[in-house]
C-alpha positions as CSV (number, residue, x, y, z in Angstrom):
1,M,18.4,53.1,3.6
2,N,19.4,50.1,1.4
3,A,17.1,47.3,0.3
4,A,18.4,44.7,2.8
5,I,17.6,47.0,5.7
6,R,14.1,47.8,4.3
7,R,13.4,44.1,3.9
8,C,14.4,43.5,7.5
9,L,12.2,46.3,8.8
10,L,9.2,45.1,6.8
11,A,9.6,41.6,8.0
12,F,9.8,42.9,11.6
13,C,6.6,44.8,11.2
14,V,4.8,41.7,9.8
15,L,6.1,39.4,12.5
16,T,5.9,41.7,15.6
17,P,2.1,41.1,16.2
18,F,2.7,37.4,16.7
19,M,5.8,37.6,19.0
20,A,3.5,37.8,22.0
21,I,2.3,34.3,21.4
22,A,5.7,33.0,20.3
23,A,6.3,31.3,23.7
24,Q,3.6,28.8,22.9
25,P,4.5,25.9,20.6
26,V,1.1,26.0,19.0
27,V,-2.0,28.3,19.2
28,P,-5.4,26.5,19.0
29,V,-7.6,28.0,16.2
30,A,-10.3,25.3,15.8
31,G,-13.5,27.0,14.6
32,L,-11.8,30.3,14.1
33,I,-10.1,29.7,10.7
34,P,-11.8,28.4,7.5
35,P,-11.2,24.8,6.4
36,L,-8.5,24.0,3.9
37,A,-9.5,25.0,0.4
38,F,-7.4,25.8,-2.7
39,T,-6.6,24.9,-6.3
40,M,-3.0,25.2,-7.4
41,K,-0.2,23.4,-9.3
42,D,1.9,20.7,-7.5
43,A,5.5,21.5,-8.2
44,S,6.5,17.8,-8.0
45,T,4.1,16.6,-10.7
46,G,3.0,19.8,-12.6
47,K,-0.6,18.7,-12.1
48,T,-3.5,20.7,-10.6
49,V,-4.3,19.7,-7.1
50,T,-6.9,20.8,-4.6
51,A,-7.4,20.4,-0.8
52,A,-9.4,17.2,-1.5
53,D,-6.2,15.5,-2.7
54,F,-4.8,15.8,0.8
55,R,-7.8,14.6,2.8
56,G,-6.9,12.0,5.3
57,K,-3.6,13.6,6.1
58,V,-2.5,16.3,8.6
59,V,-1.6,19.3,6.5
60,M,0.7,22.1,7.4
61,L,0.3,25.2,5.2
62,Y,3.0,27.8,4.8
63,F,3.5,30.8,2.6
64,G,7.0,31.8,1.5
65,Y,9.4,32.0,-1.5
66,T,12.6,30.3,-2.6
67,N,14.8,33.4,-2.6
68,C,13.9,34.1,1.1
69,P,17.3,34.7,2.8
70,D,16.5,33.5,6.3
71,V,13.0,32.8,7.7
72,C,12.0,30.3,5.0
73,P,15.1,28.1,5.1
74,D,15.2,28.2,8.9
75,T,11.6,27.1,9.0
76,L,12.1,24.3,6.5
77,Y,15.2,23.0,8.3
78,K,13.3,22.9,11.6
79,L,10.3,21.2,10.0
80,H,12.7,18.5,8.6
81,Q,13.8,17.9,12.2
82,I,10.2,17.5,13.2
83,Y,9.6,15.0,10.4
84,L,12.6,13.0,11.6
85,K,11.0,12.7,15.0
86,L,7.4,11.9,13.8
87,G,8.2,8.3,13.0
88,P,5.3,6.5,11.3
89,A,3.1,9.6,11.6
90,A,5.3,11.3,9.1
91,D,3.6,9.4,6.3
92,D,0.3,10.9,7.4
93,T,1.6,14.4,7.5
94,V,2.3,16.7,4.5
95,F,3.8,20.2,4.4
96,L,2.5,22.5,1.7
97,F,4.7,25.4,0.7
98,V,2.8,28.0,-1.3
99,T,5.0,30.4,-3.1
100,V,4.0,34.1,-2.9
101,D,6.6,34.9,-5.7
102,P,5.4,32.9,-8.7
103,A,7.2,35.1,-11.1
104,R,10.5,33.7,-10.0
105,D,9.4,30.5,-8.4
106,T,8.6,28.4,-11.4
107,L,7.5,24.8,-10.8
108,P,11.0,23.3,-11.5
109,V,12.6,25.9,-9.2
110,L,10.1,25.2,-6.4
111,K,10.6,21.4,-6.8
112,K,14.4,21.6,-6.7
113,Y,14.3,24.0,-3.7
114,L,12.1,21.9,-1.5
115,A,13.9,18.7,-2.4
116,L,16.9,20.1,-0.6
117,F,15.0,19.9,2.7
118,D,12.6,17.0,2.9
119,P,10.8,14.6,0.6
120,H,7.5,15.3,2.5
121,F,7.4,18.9,1.4
122,V,5.1,19.8,-1.5
123,G,5.5,23.0,-3.4
124,L,2.3,24.8,-4.7
125,R,2.2,27.5,-7.3
126,G,-0.8,29.4,-8.5
127,S,-1.8,32.4,-10.5
128,A,-1.6,35.8,-8.9
129,N,-5.3,35.7,-8.3
130,Q,-5.2,32.2,-6.8
131,I,-2.5,33.2,-4.4
132,Y,-4.3,36.4,-3.5
133,Q,-7.5,34.5,-2.7
134,L,-5.7,32.0,-0.6
135,T,-3.7,34.6,1.4
136,R,-6.9,36.5,1.9
137,R,-8.8,33.4,3.1
138,Y,-6.2,32.9,5.9
139,R,-5.5,36.6,6.5
140,V,-1.8,36.1,5.4
141,V,0.3,39.1,4.9
142,A,2.2,38.8,1.6
143,S,3.4,41.4,-0.9
144,V,5.8,41.4,-3.8
145,H,7.6,44.5,-5.2
146,P,9.4,43.3,-8.4
147,S,12.5,45.1,-9.7
148,P,15.1,44.3,-12.4
149,D,17.7,44.9,-9.6
150,P,17.8,41.9,-7.3
151,E,18.8,44.1,-4.4
152,K,15.6,46.1,-4.8
153,Y,13.3,43.1,-5.4
154,Q,11.3,42.9,-2.2
155,V,9.0,40.2,-0.9
156,V,7.3,40.3,2.5
157,H,5.3,37.5,4.0
158,S,4.1,36.3,7.4
159,A,5.7,33.2,8.9
160,L,2.8,31.3,10.4
161,I,2.3,27.6,9.8
162,Y,-1.4,26.7,9.6
163,V,-2.1,23.1,10.7
164,F,-5.2,21.2,9.5
165,G,-6.6,17.9,10.6
166,P,-7.3,14.9,8.4
167,H,-10.8,16.2,7.7
168,G,-9.5,19.6,6.5
169,N,-10.5,21.6,9.5
170,A,-8.0,24.1,10.9
171,R,-6.7,22.9,14.3
172,F,-3.8,25.1,15.4
173,I,-1.1,27.5,14.2
174,I,2.6,27.2,14.8
175,P,3.5,30.9,15.3
176,D,7.1,31.5,14.3
177,L,9.1,28.3,13.9
178,G,11.8,29.9,11.8
179,L,12.5,32.6,14.3
180,N,12.5,30.3,17.4
181,Q,16.1,29.5,18.3
182,H,15.0,26.6,20.6
183,P,11.8,25.0,19.3
184,D,10.0,22.6,21.6
185,Y,10.3,19.7,19.2
186,A,8.9,17.2,21.6
187,A,5.7,19.2,22.1
188,L,5.3,20.0,18.3
189,T,5.9,16.3,17.4
190,S,3.3,15.2,20.0
191,D,0.7,17.7,18.8
192,L,1.1,16.6,15.2
193,S,1.1,12.9,16.0
194,R,-2.0,13.2,18.1
195,L,-3.7,15.2,15.4
196,A,-3.2,12.4,12.9
197,T,-5.2,10.0,15.0
198,S,-7.7,12.4,16.6
199,P,-11.4,12.4,15.6
200,Q,-12.9,15.3,13.7
201,P,-14.0,18.2,16.1
202,R,-17.7,17.9,16.8
203,G,-20.5,20.2,17.8
204,L,-20.2,24.0,17.8
205,I,-16.5,23.9,16.6
206,T,-17.3,21.8,13.6
207,W,-20.3,24.0,12.7
208,L,-18.2,27.2,13.0
209,A,-15.4,25.6,10.8
210,R,-17.9,24.9,8.1
211,L,-18.9,28.6,7.9
212,G,-15.6,29.2,6.2
């Protein structure tokens, strides 16, 4: 079995559990996922940033890598289409692309790659431990198996987009935008626009979110 087939099978195993919810544009997760928290390098500036730097904006968090052959570029292209439809709300919405392959995705590589898709996209790169802690925090599947042979260099990652409100609380997940051949752009745009102006969740949901 060659490396390409192995990568496809691994990706299928990672994504299969989420296919049952793929018909829904978004999956509500308020109170079920910890608030946004991280410390990493911003690829566009080279400076260290934290979740606090993005307070006041709707944040979409995604894990991928620049050598991804299909899911990542498909996801980024469709996100660009969403940004085109957001109108003024686009300025209050940021997409964070966390590389799970920092050995190859240097800051310049990450910056150049994301610039091909949309100026609203921000690349984040951390140490192996920082990436591990962040993937663990959000139960993200991600693994890298390096090899001198590019054909045998394997990276597996889940394709969920985690969406956080302006106060940093998780609000919903976009399950598999990259795999969806016909995304409901109208519904996704509406959900993101509404989130930019909606108040912070209160009561039990807010209390549960703070436990993270």
